KELO-600018 format. One record per residue: residue in three letters; x, y, z of N, C-alpha, C in turn; residue number from 1. Coordinates in pm, whole numbers, plus 50000, padded with zeros to 5 digits. Example, Ala and Ser with C-alpha at 12.3 -4.5 7.8 and 13.67 -1.06 7.14 Angstrom:
2
   vexnu     nxx     nyy     nzz    caxx    cayy    cazz     cxx     cyy     czz   segu
     ALA   51319   49431   50780   51230   49550   50780   51320   49670   50780      1
     SER   51285   49775   50708   51367   49894   50714   51290   50003   50787      2
END
This chain:
74
   vexnu     nxx     nyy     nzz    caxx    cayy    cazz     cxx     cyy     czz   segu
     UNK   50084   49884   50000   50000   50000   50000   50090   50124   50000      1
     UNK   50049   50222   49921   50123   50348   49917   50045   50454   49992      2
     UNK   50117   50532   50073   50056   50638   50152   50131   50768   50126      3
     UNK   50057   50872   50092   50112   51006   50077   50062   51085   50197      4
     UNK   50153   51127   50285   50116   51187   50412   50168   51329   50422      5
     UNK   50078   51423   50448   50113   51562   50474   50076   51592   50619      6
     UNK   50170   51643   50696   50142   51672   50836   50251   51755   50899      7
     UNK   50248   51760   51031   50347   51840   51103   50453   51754   51169      8
     UNK   50462   51629   51131   50566   51541   51185   50702   51589   51136      9
     UNK   50799   51597   51227   50931   51646   51192   51035   51572   51277     10
     UNK   51160   51610   51263   51265   51548   51343   51242   51575   51491     11
     UNK   51274   51477   51574   51253   51491   51718   51340   51603   51775     12
     UNK   51463   51617   51727   51553   51720   51776   51497   51859   51746     13
     UNK   51447   51878   51623   51392   52009   51586   51269   52039   51669     14
     UNK   51183   51941   51690   51061   51964   51767   51093   52000   51911     15
     UNK   51189   51931   51972   51225   51962   52110   51283   52102   52122     16
     UNK   51362   52142   52024   51418   52277   52025   51309   52382   52009     17
     UNK   51216   52358   51918   51108   52455   51895   51012   52461   52013     18
     UNK   50988   52348   52077   50892   52348   52189   50950   52414   52314     19
     UNK   51082   52423   52326   51140   52493   52441   51136   52645   52421     20
     UNK   51132   52688   52297   51129   52831   52268   50993   52890   52301     21
     UNK   50887   52822   52262   50753   52874   52286   50663   52763   52337     22
     UNK   50569   52800   52420   50475   52703   52476   50371   52667   52370     23
     UNK   50361   52541   52336   50265   52498   52236   50210   52360   52272     24
     UNK   50124   52352   52374   50074   52221   52416   49990   52151   52311     25
     UNK   49915   52225   52230   49835   52162   52125   49924   52097   52021     26
     UNK   50036   52160   51990   50128   52104   51891   50198   51979   51945     27
     UNK   50222   51974   52076   50284   51856   52136   50194   51735   52119     28
     UNK   50065   51752   52147   49971   51641   52132   49960   51599   51986     29
     UNK   49955   51695   51896   49946   51664   51753   50073   51592   51706     30
     UNK   50189   51640   51750   50315   51578   51711   50321   51433   51759     31
     UNK   50286   51410   51883   50290   51273   51938   50194   51180   51866     32
     UNK   50074   51230   51833   49978   51148   51759   50032   51113   51621     33
     UNK   50084   51213   51550   50134   51188   51415   50254   51094   51417     34
     UNK   50344   51110   51514   50460   51021   51520   50416   50878   51554     35
     UNK   50316   50860   51640   50265   50727   51671   50201   50665   51547     36
     UNK   50128   50744   51471   50066   50696   51348   50171   50653   51246     37
     UNK   50272   50736   51227   50378   50704   51131   50458   50583   51175     38
     UNK   50488   50575   51304   50562   50459   51357   50483   50331   51337     39
     UNK   50354   50337   51360   50270   50219   51339   50266   50176   51194     40
     UNK   50255   50272   51102   50257   50239   50960   50391   50184   50917     41
     UNK   50499   50241   50968   50632   50198   50925   50669   50060   50980     42
     UNK   50598   50014   51081   50624   49880   51135   50578   49770   51040     43
     UNK   50490   49806   50950   50441   49708   50852   50534   49706   50731     44
     UNK   50552   49590   50674   50643   49575   50560   50578   49610   50427     45
     UNK   50448   49605   50418   50381   49625   50290   50336   49769   50266     46
     UNK   50392   49864   50340   50351   50004   50325   50469   50088   50279     47
     UNK   50445   50167   50176   50544   50260   50123   50490   50401   50147     48
     UNK   50559   50479   50230   50510   50611   50268   50599   50722   50213     49
     UNK   50534   50827   50165   50602   50952   50133   50550   51055   50232     50
     UNK   50640   51114   50311   50603   51208   50416   50645   51349   50376     51
     UNK   50554   51444   50396   50584   51584   50367   50544   51668   50487     52
     UNK   50633   51758   50526   50609   51846   50639   50540   51972   50590     53
     UNK   50434   52012   50660   50365   52137   50631   50381   52230   50750     54
     UNK   50434   52348   50724   50449   52447   50830   50312   52494   50874     55
     UNK   50291   52503   51004   50164   52550   51056   50181   52689   51113     56
     UNK   50119   52781   51048   50125   52922   51088   50027   52945   51202     57
     UNK   50070   53014   51309   49975   53049   51416   49864   53140   51362     58
     UNK   49753   53142   51433   49640   53223   51391   49676   53371   51394     59
     UNK   49607   53446   51310   49622   53590   51306   49579   53648   51440     60
     UNK   49644   53740   51499   49753   53826   51454   49891   53778   51499     61
     UNK   49900   53659   51559   50029   53612   51610   50120   53558   51502     62
     UNK   50066   53523   51388   50146   53466   51280   50241   53566   51219     63
     UNK   50352   53517   51168   50453   53605   51109   50443   53611   50957     64
     UNK   50386   53506   50895   50387   53499   50750   50254   53540   50686     65
     UNK   50146   53534   50761   50016   53572   50708   49989   53718   50746     66
     UNK   49982   53803   50647   49965   53946   50672   49842   53995   50597     67
     UNK   49767   54082   50664   49655   54149   50600   49689   54298   50596     68
     UNK   49709   54346   50478   49742   54487   50462   49613   54567   50451     69
     UNK   49617   54686   50505   49495   54769   50497   49474   54813   50354     70
     UNK   49349   54814   50317   49314   54856   50181   49275   55002   50183     71
     UNK   49345   55078   50106   49317   55222   50100   49263   55255   49963     72
     UNK   49156   55332   49962   49101   55376   49834   49185   55490   49782     73
     UNK   49209   55485   49654   49290   55590   49591   49204   55690   49524     74
END
């Protein structure tokens, strides 16, 4: 079986470093769930997985990459 997986699973070292910088309890639960899911799939021999990491931007206005510029009429 082939699985194409998009999620927030990443290297354990990077996650530990990022989680010490800012408090993110929801991300910790999501990370642990995704890693358990991936570990369970990888334990099977008949599964071929492609994993892709998706950056999760915090909600507005705390996010750094999502910007809403004011619209001015000319």
